[in-house]
Every structure is written in C-alpha cells, then in structure tokens.
C-alpha positions in Angstrom: 0.2 0.0 0.1 1.5 3.2 -1.2 1.4 5.4 2.2 2.8 8.3 0.8 -0.5 10.1 0.7 -0.9 10.6 4.8 2.8 12.4 5.0 1.6 14.7 1.5 -1.8 15.0 3.3 -0.5 16.8 6.4 1.2 19.0 3.6 -1.6 19.7 2.0 -3.2 20.6 5.0 -0.7 23.3 5.3 -1.9 25.0 2.2 -5.3 24.1 3.1 -5.2 26.3 6.2 -3.3 28.9 4.6 -6.0 29.3 1.7 -8.2 29.3 4.3 -6.1 32.1 6.1 -6.4 34.4 3.3 -10.1 34.2 3.0 -10.5 34.6 6.7 -8.9 37.9 5.7 -10.5 39.5 3.4 -14.0 38.5 5.1 -12.4 40.4 8.0 -11.8 37.4 10.4 -8.7 38.1 11.7 -8.2 36.3 14.3 -9.8 32.8 12.7 -7.2 33.8 9.7 -4.0 34.3 12.5 -5.3 30.9 14.1 -5.1 28.9 10.8 -1.3 30.3 10.0 -0.8 28.7 13.0 -2.5 25.3 12.6 -0.5 25.9 9.0 2.5 26.0 10.8 1.8 22.8 13.1 1.0 21.1 9.7 4.2 22.0 8.6 6.2 20.9 11.3 4.7 17.5 11.4 4.8 16.2 7.6 8.5 15.4 7.4 8.4 13.2 10.7 5.0 11.4 9.6 6.6 10.9 6.3 10.3 9.7 7.9 8.4 7.7 10.3 6.6 6.0 7.5 9.8 5.9 5.1 7.9 7.7 2.2 10.0 11.0 2.0 10.3 11.9 -1.6 10.4 14.5 -4.5 7.3 14.9 -4.3 6.4 16.1 -0.5 9.3 18.3 -0.9 8.1 20.6 -3.9 4.3 19.8 -2.5 5.7 21.5 0.9 7.5 24.5 -0.9 4.1 25.7 -3.0 2.4 25.2 0.7 4.7 27.4 3.1 4.6 29.9 0.1 0.8 30.1 0.4 0.7 29.6 4.1 3.8 32.2 5.4 3.7 33.9 2.7 0.8 34.7 0.6 -1.3 34.7 3.3 0.8 36.1 6.0 1.0 38.9 3.7 -2.9 39.6 3.5 -3.5 38.9 6.9 -1.1 41.8 7.7 -2.3 44.3 5.0 -6.3 44.1 5.6 -5.6 43.6 9.7 -4.4 47.3 9.4 -2.1 48.3 6.6 -4.6 48.8 4.3 -4.9 51.8 5.7 -1.7 52.8 3.5 -3.3 51.7 0.4 -0.9 51.0 -2.6 2.3 51.8 0.0 0.8 49.9 2.1 0.3 46.4 0.0 3.7 46.6 -1.1 5.7 45.3 1.4 2.3 42.8 2.2 2.9 41.5 -1.7 6.6 40.9 -1.3 6.6 38.6 1.4 5.0 36.1 -1.2 7.9 36.9 -3.5 10.8 36.9 -1.0 9.3 33.4 0.9 9.5 31.8 -2.8 12.4 33.0 -3.3 13.6 31.6 0.3 12.4 28.1 -0.5 13.5 28.1 -3.5 17.8 28.7 -2.6 16.7 25.8 0.4 16.0 22.9 -2.5 18.8 24.0 -4.3 21.5 24.1 -1.1 19.6 21.0 1.1 22.4 19.2 0.1 24.9 22.1 1.1 24.3 23.8 3.9 23.8 21.9 7.5 23.1 22.8 11.3 21.5 25.9 10.2 18.7 27.8 8.3 19.7 30.4 5.9 17.7 33.8 6.3 14.8 33.8 8.0 12.5 30.3 8.0 8.9 30.9 6.2 7.7 29.9 8.9 8.3 32.3 11.4 7.4 35.1 9.4 4.0 33.4 9.7 4.0 33.5 13.5 5.4 37.1 13.9 2.6 38.4 11.6 0.0 36.1 13.3 1.0 36.5 17.2 0.8 40.3 16.1 -2.8 39.9 14.7 -4.1 37.3 18.0 -2.0 40.5 20.6 -4.6 42.7 19.5 -2.2 45.8 19.5 -1.4 48.0 16.5 1.9 49.8 15.9 2.1 52.4 14.5 1.4 51.9 10.6 5.3 53.6 9.5 6.9 51.1 12.0 5.0 47.9 10.8 5.5 49.0 7.3 9.1 49.1 8.1 9.2 45.1 9.9 7.3 43.6 7.1 9.9 44.8 5.1 12.3 43.6 7.2 11.3 40.1 7.6 11.1 39.7 3.8 14.5 40.9 3.4 15.4 38.5 6.1 13.7 35.9 4.8 16.6 36.6 1.5 19.3 37.1 3.5 22.7 35.1 4.4 21.8 35.6 8.2 22.0 32.2 10.3 19.1 30.9 12.2 19.6 28.1 14.2 17.2 24.7 13.1 17.5 22.7 16.0 18.4 19.4 14.2 22.2 18.6 14.5 26.1 19.6 14.5 26.7 23.5 13.2 29.9 25.8 12.5 27.9 28.7 13.8 28.2 29.2 17.6 25.7 30.4 19.3 26.7 33.2 21.3 25.6 33.4 25.3 25.3 37.6 25.3 23.2 37.1 22.0 20.5 35.0 24.3 20.7 37.2 26.8 20.2 40.3 25.2 17.3 38.7 23.2 15.9 37.4 26.6 15.6 40.7 28.0 14.2 42.2 24.9 11.5 39.7 25.9 11.1 40.6 29.2 11.1 43.9 28.7 8.6 43.8 26.1 6.3 41.0 28.1 6.0 43.2 31.3 5.2 46.5 29.1 2.3 44.4 27.9 2.4 41.1 28.4 -0.3 40.2 26.0 2.7 40.5 23.1 4.8 37.9 24.8 4.1 35.3 21.8 5.4 37.7 19.4 7.9 39.2 21.3 9.1 35.8 21.7 8.9 35.4 17.9 10.5 38.7 17.3 13.3 37.7 20.0 14.1 34.8 17.8 14.5 36.8 14.3 17.0 39.4 16.7 18.9 36.5 17.9 19.9 35.5 14.5 20.7 39.2 13.3 22.7 39.2 16.8 24.4 36.0 16.6 25.1 35.6 12.8 27.4 39.3 13.6 29.0 37.7 16.2 29.5 34.7 14.5 32.0 36.6 11.4 32.9 39.0 13.8 34.9 36.0 15.3 35.7 34.7 12.2 37.5 38.1 11.4 39.6 38.1 14.2 40.8 35.1 13.8 41.4 35.2 10.2 43.5 38.9 11.7 45.4 36.9 13.4 46.6 34.1 11.6 48.0 35.8 9.3 49.9 38.1 12.3 
C-alpha cells in the first residue's frame, strides 16, 4: 500500500489552512485567520516527521511542502497584515505585504537548491517564523504605528532572503551560539512582556529574529578576528 498520501495529506493541510487564512482575512475574521496560520505551522512541522516515520519521503513531498509554505507563510501572512492594518496605507501598504510572498518563494527555492550544502542552520529567516510573527501580532490585538509595521514587514521579507544564520536544532553546526546574543534577546522578551503582556508571543518570535542577526554578526566578527590573528 502506498502510504505517501498520508504525509502529503498533512502537507496539503498546510496549504489548506493557508488558503483559509487568506479567505478569512478578506472577510475580516483576523484572529481566526491568524489561528489558521498557526495551524499551518503545525502541519508544516509534522509532515516531514510523518514522511520519515512511514519511510515515504520523496521529491513530491519536497515540492508540495515549498508550495504550501509560500501560500501559508508568504501570501497568507501578507494578506493578513494588509487586511488587518496596512490597507490604511493603500498601495504603499500593499507593496511590502505582496513582497512577503515573493521573498518567501525565493527563500524556499534557494533552500531546495542548497539542501545538500547547508547543514546545522537555516540560511535566512525561516518562512514559518514570518507567519508566526504576523499571526501572533494580530492575536495580541494591539496595533503599532503603520510606518513601523510597514518597515518591519519589509524587514521580515529581506531577512528571509538574507544570509543571516538561524539555528535549526537539527544537528551539529559550524555556527557558535553566543550567550550575550541570547541574553540580549531574553532581556528584550522580558521587557516587552512586562510592558504589555498580551504581546508575549510576538515578543518571543521577534526575539528569535533578533537573535539570528546578533549571533550571525558575532560569529562573523569572531571569524574575521581569527583570520587577522592567523595572518599576523
């Protein structure tokens, strides 16, 4: 019996929840749409595990996973934040939201091409994290200034296609995890949560975003310093 349909069905559920998030955003059901993005994340986290457990991993699942991720974490996330807030800026609010889908597609294509050469870390912000940030922001209920949200959406898109390293917790990595970077992000999380506790989830996601930036900088600085010392 071909069991591949089970894992592929879980992956398709990711796309289904992403599609629902888009429709619900257009209907004004923002929190339900955000929950659908969270459910898409859960499906995305499970499909690979199901495929490996059933020994049905294959190229079909890889392609379906990438397409589903772009729907749920690129297009749906962009639609949600636009419908929730940035529609107030018209086309200027639409552009960064639409770019999320484009940047997410680029990020996923690069991941598939470099899957055999990149190990122990994610190159660029993982697409589900983008979905998590936006979903948690909407669920938190607060609204920051439009210009700040617009800039942050653009930042999420740029980080997805950047060469910033994020830990994947899947094995050995050449990257060192620096304690100061962790402590800075922990302090950020605590401060935001104390100021406005409903924002704890989005603060946690943003702390992860910040950690990748700081930790990558520290690793590159350490490597550069070592190279200079070796030359001397």
